[in-house]
RODO-2510 file (C-alpha; in nm, 4 decimals, decimal comma):
residues 160
     n   res          X          Y          Z
     1     m     0,0000     0,0000     0,0000
     2     e     0,2888     0,2327     0,0777
     3     r     0,4351     0,1761    -0,2684
     4     l     0,0977     0,2566    -0,4292
     5     e     0,0817     0,5835    -0,2359
     6     s     0,4334     0,6825    -0,3423
     7     w     0,3547     0,6051    -0,7086
     8     k     0,0331     0,8058    -0,6853
     9     l     0,2086     1,1066    -0,5339
    10     a     0,4920     1,0915    -0,7876
    11     l     0,2537     1,0706    -1,0837
    12     e     0,0337     1,3506    -0,9469
    13     r     0,3422     1,5722    -0,9128
    14     l     0,4636     1,4834    -1,2634
    15     r     0,1188     1,5364    -1,4152
    16     t     0,0958     1,8923    -1,2874
    17     a     0,4580     1,9865    -1,3658
    18     q     0,5193     2,2472    -1,6356
    19     p     0,6816     2,1553    -1,8675
    20     a     0,5983     1,7858    -1,8470
    21     d     0,8891     1,5561    -1,7628
    22     w     0,8034     1,2576    -1,9823
    23     a     1,1315     1,0787    -1,9073
    24     e     1,0641     1,0697    -1,5317
    25     t     0,6968     0,9844    -1,5897
    26     g     0,8009     0,6954    -1,8137
    27     r     1,0446     0,5732    -1,5474
    28     v     0,7721     0,5692    -1,2772
    29     v     0,5229     0,3962    -1,5081
    30     a     0,7858     0,1370    -1,6076
    31     e     0,8462     0,0710    -1,2368
    32     i     0,4724     0,0161    -1,1931
    33     v     0,4763    -0,2335    -1,4816
    34     r     0,7663    -0,4240    -1,3222
    35     m     0,6595    -0,4196    -0,9574
    36     s     0,2804    -0,3960    -0,9372
    37     t     0,0896    -0,6998    -0,8163
    38     d    -0,2468    -0,5642    -0,9334
    39     a    -0,3341    -0,6812    -1,2856
    40     t    -0,5497    -0,3776    -1,3696
    41     l    -0,2807    -0,1308    -1,2651
    42     r    -0,0144    -0,3244    -1,4512
    43     q    -0,2277    -0,3316    -1,7679
    44     a    -0,3020     0,0425    -1,7500
    45     a     0,0687     0,1155    -1,7038
    46     e     0,1691    -0,1171    -1,9914
    47     q    -0,0732     0,0595    -2,2231
    48     a     0,0511     0,4027    -2,1160
    49     l     0,4214     0,3290    -2,1569
    50     p     0,4454     0,3447    -2,5413
    51     v     0,2518     0,6721    -2,5541
    52     l     0,4710     0,8237    -2,2823
    53     r     0,7846     0,7209    -2,4715
    54     q     0,6438     0,8731    -2,7885
    55     a     0,5690     1,1983    -2,6024
    56     l     0,9351     1,2053    -2,4929
    57     v     1,0667     1,2106    -2,8523
    58     n     0,7773     1,3909    -3,0229
    59     d     0,6618     1,7329    -2,8988
    60     d     0,3366     1,7182    -3,0975
    61     h     0,0267     1,8496    -2,9152
    62     s    -0,1869     1,5430    -2,9979
    63     v     0,0795     1,3054    -2,8637
    64     t     0,1082     1,5123    -2,5461
    65     q    -0,2696     1,5023    -2,5039
    66     a    -0,2723     1,1232    -2,5509
    67     a     0,0062     1,0864    -2,2938
    68     q    -0,1877     1,3009    -2,0460
    69     r    -0,4979     1,0845    -2,0971
    70     r    -0,3034     0,7605    -2,0475
    71     l    -0,1425     0,9021    -1,7362
    72     g    -0,4909     0,9940    -1,6125
    73     v    -0,6043     0,6330    -1,6556
    74     v    -0,3088     0,5043    -1,4534
    75     l    -0,3813     0,7605    -1,1819
    76     e    -0,7485     0,6658    -1,1773
    77     v    -0,6592     0,3013    -1,1154
    78     l    -0,4134     0,4063    -0,8432
    79     h    -0,6802     0,6212    -0,6775
    80     g    -0,9188     0,3271    -0,6809
    81     l    -0,6612     0,1031    -0,5161
    82     t    -0,5630     0,3536    -0,2475
    83     a    -0,9106     0,4833    -0,1606
    84     p    -1,0247     0,3922     0,1909
    85     r    -1,2683     0,1037     0,2088
    86     f    -1,5666     0,1291     0,4390
    87     g    -1,7705    -0,1593     0,5670
    88     r    -1,6819    -0,5247     0,5607
    89     r    -1,6057    -0,6988     0,2361
    90     n    -1,7871    -1,0227     0,1635
    91     a    -2,0091    -0,9748     0,4687
    92     m    -2,3376    -1,1571     0,4561
    93     p    -2,6397    -0,9271     0,4390
    94     k    -2,8325    -0,8823     0,7599
    95     k    -3,1048    -1,1419     0,8003
    96     l    -3,4512    -0,9856     0,7857
    97     s    -3,7123    -1,0557     1,0506
    98     s    -4,0370    -1,2225     0,9449
    99     e    -4,2142    -0,8854     0,9704
   100     d    -3,9545    -0,7141     0,7497
   101     r    -3,9766    -0,9975     0,4938
   102     a    -4,3553    -0,9608     0,4919
   103     r    -4,3281    -0,5838     0,4406
   104     k    -4,0919    -0,6351     0,1451
   105     m    -4,3222    -0,8945    -0,0077
   106     l    -4,6182    -0,6549     0,0129
   107     g    -4,4120    -0,3578    -0,1039
   108     l    -4,4487    -0,1662     0,2217
   109     p    -4,1818     0,0583     0,3784
   110     l    -3,9779    -0,0947     0,6596
   111     a    -3,9710     0,1897     0,9122
   112     v    -4,3299     0,3209     0,9024
   113     q    -4,6166     0,2483     1,1449
   114     l    -4,8881     0,0688     0,9480
   115     t    -5,2628     0,0393     1,0012
   116     c    -5,4694    -0,2670     0,9127
   117     d    -5,6175    -0,0720     0,6212
   118     d    -5,2670     0,0014     0,4845
   119     i    -5,1752    -0,3666     0,5079
   120     n    -5,4976    -0,4870     0,3457
   121     q    -5,4705    -0,2314     0,0676
   122     a    -5,1131    -0,3395    -0,0073
   123     y    -5,2229    -0,7046     0,0051
   124     r    -5,5015    -0,6456    -0,2486
   125     r    -5,2657    -0,4575    -0,4776
   126     a    -5,0050    -0,7376    -0,4659
   127     a    -5,2653    -1,0157    -0,4868
   128     k    -5,3904    -0,8940    -0,8237
   129     g    -5,0724    -1,0104    -0,9920
   130     m    -5,0039    -1,3154    -0,7771
   131     h    -5,3476    -1,4794    -0,7871
   132     p    -5,3456    -1,8118    -0,9742
   133     d    -5,6341    -1,6969    -1,1926
   134     h    -5,4266    -1,4001    -1,3135
   135     g    -5,0998    -1,5760    -1,3993
   136     g    -4,9501    -1,6165    -1,0509
   137     t    -4,8721    -1,9395    -0,8708
   138     a    -5,0680    -2,0896    -0,5847
   139     q    -4,7593    -2,0955    -0,3613
   140     a    -4,6838    -1,7262    -0,4234
   141     f    -5,0435    -1,6398    -0,3361
   142     i    -5,0265    -1,8454    -0,0156
   143     d    -4,6970    -1,6741     0,0794
   144     l    -4,8592    -1,3366     0,0198
   145     a    -5,1513    -1,4225     0,2458
   146     a    -4,9064    -1,5411     0,5129
   147     a    -4,7172    -1,2120     0,4848
   148     r    -5,0408    -1,0201     0,5422
   149     d    -5,1177    -1,2354     0,8480
   150     v    -4,7700    -1,1709     0,9919
   151     l    -4,8249    -0,7953     0,9652
   152     i    -5,1809    -0,7923     1,0976
   153     h    -5,1012    -1,0241     1,3939
   154     p    -4,7311    -0,9502     1,4624
   155     g    -4,7009    -1,1261     1,8011
   156     a    -4,8560    -1,4507     1,6799
   157     h    -4,5647    -1,5458     1,4528
   158     k    -4,2055    -1,6259     1,5474
   159     d    -3,9033    -1,5171     1,3407
   160     a    -3,7956    -1,7888     1,1035
***
């Protein structure tokens, strides 16, 4: 991680330098190609290296622009690798309670106090599409009715 930070700082400094030092930029990018363990960063650096070398020998505006763009791609990958990560990777999603599952099934918000009329109205709306006579399955319709019962009588059902 420390090496990634040093590459990022060096490339940021070289990108903003006037006039551009393409020799030093090429040296840093070549080091990234040799030493990086990340495949995406290595690929971005490999693709940038020929353009940077061309910018070193050719002072054409279009070549300089292309080199700046390629350098920007390498920096973008470096920023992605060095950005702080929040949360836990590969964490299992929180298990929903039976009431929360029932609310999702009926299309009701999770954090709102509901009346029986709200629940029945949502049930009727959802039942139109899930009824076996209208293209739904019998099991889906039974699950929908169970979800309505869980919400109308919340204490009568245990969490599954």
